[in-house]
GULOFI-245083 format. One record per residue: residue in three letters; x negated, y, z negated of N, C-alpha, C in turn. Coordinates in steps of 0.02 Angstrom, whole numbers, plus 50000, padded with zeros to 5 digits. Example, Ala and Ser with C-alpha at 12.3 -4.5 7.8 and 13.67 -1.06 7.14 Angstrom:
REM residues 2
ALA493404971649610493854977549610493404983549610;SER493584988849646493164994749643493555000249606;
***
This chain:
REM residues 293
UNK420565841442975421005837343018421125830442988;UNK420585827342968420645820742938421015821142871;UNK420885826642833421215827642769421975828442779;UNK422155832242830422865833142844423205826642864;UNK422845822642904423125816142925423225811642866;UNK422715811542821422785807242762423365809442718;UNK423435816142711423995818742672424665816842702;UNK424705816942768425325815142802425485807842793;UNK424965803542796425075796442787425335794942717;UNK425015798142666425235797042597425955799342588;UNK426125805142615426795807842609427305803242642;UNK427135800642701427585795942735427675789542695;UNK427135787042665427175781042625427625781942565;UNK427575787542532428005788842474428735789342494;UNK428865792642550429555793242574429845786342590;UNK429445782242622429685775542640429835771442577;UNK429365771842529429475768042468430095770642431;UNK430195777142431430785779942398431425777342430;UNK431445777242496432035774742531432155767342517;UNK431605763442517431675756242505431925755042434;UNK431625758442385431835757442316432555759842305;UNK432735765242338433425767642332433915762542361;UNK433755759742418434185754742449434225748442405;UNK433655746342377433665740542333434075741842270;UNK434025747942244434425749642185435175749442200;UNK435365751842260436065751642279436305744442284;UNK435905740142316436085733042321436135729842252;UNK435655731542209435655728742142436285730742104;UNK436465737042107437075739342073437695736042103;UNK437695735142169438265731942202438365724742177;UNK437805721042172437865714142151437975713442076;UNK437765718442036437865718141964438555720741943;UNK438905723841990439555726641973440055721441947;UNK440125715641978440585710541950440395708441879;UNK439745707741866439525706041798439715711441749;UNK439635717741770439825723341726440575723141711;UNK440975722041762441705721741753441895716141705;UNK441595710241714441745704641669441535706241598;UNK440945709041590440685710241523441095715441485;UNK441225721141516441585726441480442315724341465;UNK442615720641511443315718641500443365712741452;UNK442835708941444442845703641394442795706341323;UNK442625712741317442555715941251443135720641236;UNK443655720441277444235724741268444835720641243;UNK445275723841205445925720741192446325720241257;UNK446775715541259447155714341321447555720441342;UNK447805724341294448215730141311447825735341350;UNK447165735941337446755740741374446685738541447;UNK446625732141459446565729641528447225730541565;UNK447775729141530448435729741562448615737041577;UNK448315741741541448465748841553448035751641610;UNK447595747741639447185750041695446495752341671;UNK446095754641717445425756941699444945751241683;UNK444915746341727444465740641715443735742541717;UNK443575748141748442885750341752442665754241691;UNK443135756241649442975760241590442675756041535;UNK442265759241494441995755841435442555754641384;UNK442475749641340443005748241291443115754141244;UNK443745755741232443915760841182443875757941112;UNK444085751741104444025748241040443685741541053;UNK443065741041031442655735141044442905729241003;UNK442975723441035443195717441000442855711341030;UNK442705706440986442405700141008442905694441004;UNK443535696040990444045690840986444125686841051;UNK444085690041110444135686041171443585680741176;UNK442985682241153442445677341153442595671641105;UNK442835673241046443005668040998443565663641025;UNK444055666741056444615662941084444385658441141;UNK443975661141187443735657141243443325651241219;UNK442965652141165442515646841142442875641441102;UNK443375643341061443645638441014444395637841011;UNK444785642641035445515642141025445925642941088;UNK445615644241146446005645041207446345638541226;UNK446935639241256447325633441276447075630741342;UNK446765624741339446535621241399446805614241396;UNK447335613041433447645606541430448125605941371;UNK448115600141338448595598741285448435602441220;UNK447785602441201447585605341138447215611941148;UNK447275616341099446935622841102446225622041075;UNK445785619441117445095618041095444595623141120;UNK444795627541166444315632141195443835628441241;UNK443305631841260442815628941307442265625041272;UNK442255625141206441705622041170441585614641187;UNK442085610241185441935603141201441715602141273;UNK441945606241318441765605541389441055608241402;UNK440865613241362440175615641366439695610041347;UNK439845606441294439405600941274439445595141323;UNK440005594141356440035589141410439545590941465;UNK439525597341483439055599541536438335598641514;UNK438185600241451437505599241426437305591841429;UNK437755587541406437625580341407437555577641478;UNK437865580941526437815578841596437185581541629;UNK437045587941618436505591341655435815589041632;UNK435695588741567435025587341543434765580441566;UNK435145574941556434885568541582434825568341658;UNK435315571241693435305571041766434695574741793;UNK434545580641765433965584541788433315580941771;UNK433265578341709432655575041688432505568841729;UNK433015564541738432905558241774432765559541848;UNK433145564041879433035565441951432355568641962;UNK432115572741916431455575841923430905570541917;UNK430965566141869430465560841859430455556141919;UNK431045554041942431065549542000430815552942063;UNK430975559442071430715563142129429965563642127;UNK429675564642068428945564942062428635558142080;UNK428925552742057428665546142073428735544642148;UNK429305546542177429395545542249428885549542289;UNK428785555842270428295559942305427585557142298;UNK427435554542240426785551442228426675545342272;UNK427185541042277427125535042318427075536842392;UNK427485541542414427515543242485426895546942510;UNK426485549542465425885553142486425235549542469;UNK425215545942413424585542842390424595535242392;UNK425165532142398425215524842402425645523042463;UNK425455525742520425865524942579425905517742602;UNK426475515842629426605509142653426905509642723;UNK426965504042756427255504042823427985506142819;UNK428155511142857428835513742858428975519042807;UNK428445521842775428565526942724428885533242753;UNK428725534842816429035540742847429785539642859;UNK429975533342873430685531842882431055532642816;UNK430755530142762431065530842696431145538242677;UNK430615542042690430655549242675431185552642718;UNK431225550642781431735553542825432445552042801;UNK432555546042776433215544242750433385548242687;UNK432885549042643432995553042583433125560342602;UNK432765562742653432875569542676433565570342707;UNK433775565342743434445565442774434985565842721;UNK434865562642663435365562642609435485569642583;UNK434995574242592435085581042568435615584842608;UNK435765582542668436215586142712436895582842720;UNK437035577742680437685574442683438185578742644;UNK438735580842675439225584942639439525581242579;UNK439675584942527439955581942466440595578042481;UNK441015580942525441675577942536441635570842564;UNK441105569442602441045562942634440955557242584;UNK440615558842528440435553442481440955552442427;UNK441495556242426441965555942371442275549042363;UNK442555546442418442895539942413442395534242401;UNK441835533742438441355528342422441075528942351;UNK440945535042328440675535842261441185533842208;UNK441815535542220442345533542173442385525942168;UNK442305522642225442325515242225441725512342186;UNK441145515242196440545512842161440605513942086;UNK440855519842066440935521141994441445516441963;UNK441965514642001442445509841975442135502941966;UNK441725500842014441395494242008440925494141949;UNK440555499641938440075500041883440425501141815;UNK441055502941816441425503941754441265510541719;UNK441045515541756440875521941725441285527641756;UNK441835526041788442265531241817442585535241761;UNK442655541741773442975546141724442585547041660;UNK441925546841664441515547541604440905551941619;UNK440585554341566439975558341574439415554241607;UNK439295547841587438795543941623438935543241697;UNK439575543041715439745542741786439545549041822;UNK439655554841791439445561141821438685561641826;UNK438345559141775437605559041777437365554941837;UNK437675549141846437485544841902437605548241969;UNK438175551541977438325554942040437815560342055;UNK437665564542007437185569942019436465567342026;UNK436325561841993435665558742000435565556242072;UNK436055552742098436005550242167435955555942217;UNK436345561142206436355566642254435735571042247;UNK435405570942190434835575342179434155572342196;UNK434125565742204433475562542216433175564842282;UNK433585565942333433315568042397432955574742392;UNK433245579542356432935586042349432295585642307;UNK432325582142251431735581742208431165578142243;UNK431325572942282430805569542321430495574142372;UNK430905578142406430645582842455430155587742423;UNK430335590542366429895595342333429225592242314;UNK429255586542280428645583542255428225580542311;UNK428545577842362428165575042417427755580442452;UNK428055586142466427685591642498427145594442453;UNK427275594542388426785597142341426185592442335;UNK426315585942328425775581042320425385580042385;UNK425675581842442425315581142505424695585642507;UNK424695590942467424115595442464423595593142415;UNK423785588542372423325586242320422775581842350;UNK422135582842332421595578942363421665571442351;UNK421715567742405421765560442400421125557342373;UNK420555560842383419915558142359419915557142284;UNK420255561542247420285560842175420665554442155;UNK421195553042192421575546942179421165540742194;UNK420805540942250420385535142268419815534142219;UNK419525539742195418995539142145419255536142081;UNK419855538042062420155535242001420295527742010;UNK420505525742070420625518642084419975514742079;UNK419425517542105418785514242101418565513342028;UNK418735518241987418565517841916419015513241877;UNK419515510241910419945505341878420615508041854;UNK420775514241870421415517041849421985514041890;UNK422525512641858423095509641891423595514841917;UNK424155512341941424655516641973424905522041925;UNK425155519841866425445524641820424915528841784;UNK424315526041775423785529941743423585535841787;UNK423515534641853423345540041899423895545341899;UNK424515542941900425075547641902425105551841838;UNK425015548541781425095551941717424515556641701;UNK423905554741720423315558541699423035563241753;UNK423215562141815422935566241869423455570641902;UNK423995567541927424495571441964424985575141919;UNK425225571841868425745574841827425515581341792;UNK424895581641765424695587941733424665593941780;UNK424595592741845424565598241894425245599641927;UNK425765596541903426415596941936426875602241905;UNK426615606341861427035611241827427425615841873;UNK427095619141922427475623841965428045620642004;UNK427925614842034428455611742073428985608542028;UNK428785606541968429285603841921429765609341900;UNK429515615541891429955621141874430445622441931;UNK430205622141993430645623142051431195617842051;UNK431005611642041431485606142043431995606741986;UNK431755608541927432205609141869432705614741879;UNK432465620541902432925626241913433435624441966;UNK433205621542021433655619842076434185614742054;UNK433965609442020434425604341999434895606941945;UNK434625610441897435045613041843435595617541871;UNK435415622041915435905626641943436445623041982;UNK436235618342025436735614742066437195610442024;UNK436915607041975437325602441934437775606341888;UNK437515611541856437935615441810438505618841847;UNK438375621541906438885625241942439355620841983;UNK439225614341985439635609942027440355609742001;UNK440815609942047441525609342030441835603142062;UNK441645601642124441975596242161441885589542128;UNK441265587642112441135581242080441455580942010;UNK441425586441974441725586641907442485585741910;UNK442805588841959443525588241965443725581341992;UNK443285578142030443455571742063443315565642020;UNK442785565941980442545559841946442565560241870;UNK442925565041842442965565541770443695564941748;UNK443795562641685444465563041657444485569041610;UNK445025569641572445105575641532444555576341479;UNK444345570741449443855571041395443135571941420;UNK443015571141484442325571741511442255577441560;UNK442745581841563442715587341611442125592041595;UNK441755594241645441225599141634441505606141626;UNK441065610841613441255617741598441635621041656;UNK441405619841717441715623141775442445621041785;UNK442585614641774443265612241782443715615041726;UNK443445615041665443835617741610443965625241619;UNK443475628941645443585636041657444125637141710;UNK444135633041761444665633541812445345632141781;UNK445385627041738446015625541704446235631241659;UNK445755634441627445925640141584446205645941625;UNK445885647541680446105653141721446765651641756;UNK446855645341777447455643541815448035641441771;UNK447955641841705448485639941660449115644141672;UNK449685640941675450315644341689450735645541627;UNK450465643841568450835644641506450625651041471;UNK451115654941446450955660841407450735666741450;UNK450455671741416450215677841448449515676741476;UNK449375679641535448715679241564448235683541523;UNK447805680341486447325683941444446685685041484;UNK446665690441521446105691641566445455692741528;UNK445485695741469444875696641430444575689941409;UNK445005685141393444765678441376444475675041438;UNK444785675941495444535673141558443835675841575;UNK443755682441567443105685441580442575682841533;UNK442745682141470442265679541421442075672341438;UNK442565668341457442415661441476441985660941538;UNK442095665441587441685665441647440955667141631;UNK440855671941586440175673641566439845667841529;UNK440215664441486439955658641451439735653241500;UNK440135652241552439975647141602439345648941641;UNK439245655441652438665657641692438035658541650;UNK438105659041584437535660641541436955655741545;UNK437075649141544436495644541546436065645341608;UNK436365646041667435965646841727435595653541726;UNK435905658741700435565665241694434965664641648;UNK435045661041593434485660241546433915656341577;UNK434085651141616433565647241650433165651541697;UNK433515655741736433165660141783432755665441747;UNK433015668041692432645673141655432005670241625;UNK432055664241598431475661141565430975658641616;UNK431205655341669430735651941715430775654441786;UNK431155659741799431255662041868430615664341901;UNK430155667241863429535669841894429105664241922;UNK429205658141897428825652541922429145649241983;UNK429775651241998430145647842051429835648942119;UNK429745655242139429465656742204428735654242208;UNK428355655042153427675652642152427635645142165;UNK428045641342132428045634142142428305632142209;UNK428815635742234429085634142300428585635342355;UNK428205640842350427685642242400427105637342395;UNK426975634942334426435630142326426565623642362;UNK427205622042371427375615842405427595616742477;UNK427485622642505427735624042573427185624842625;UNK426555624042604426005625242651425885619142694;UNK425945613342664425785607242700426335602242688;UNK426425597642734426915592342726427475592942775;
***
């Protein structure tokens, strides 16, 4: 009797797992379908796409659409491809992510281990900044960039994303450091360690998981941003997303869909690489900062 019951339980468990895995596989295929369409059509000559059969594999494999999207596609006045705009995005994303992560770590450190009167109000205001819609800040931010003399430039875009990202990075690090034993900080203070020494030698070495969360979050949001890039850049400082839109929306010549697909994959590749390299640490770090605070 007990043996039969155990056998029934095992059989039911396998059936359930099979159904769950089958459902997950269907969802996975559904979400990967657009990527498949972009990839296979980016490797086809234009005549194959125009003849139909976008789901079919390429009959004649070619990498010319990728070369064109990178270096010779017509975007604006000159046929420069996406290459200069890709480097604009790199020059914008790397400093913005690095600075916002460091400032968020310092803010979280101060708000948890060097508390002052009104620290909860300051944290509340920073948290409130996370929920301000992008559209509301366009005109005030444009005015500030004009006063600072960095409108229409890569440093201006860095400043915009830095200001908008500090609230999120502070939230992550504040919740993470709230779990860190305050006794260690007090012991270090008794031993004569100063503000930055404690931060550099005690808190920062243990901040890897939450730093990965902050970097992935910031990198993804900044790289994929279109509104700020379209609003605060000129032609020479446009990021990748704006240039890709200009490529796709170009009204001159024949619509080269294979080039468009190749450009879209190029624009998505950096965020995909970030998730592939560090994605396994994302949930781990996020959960590490969600228990307390």
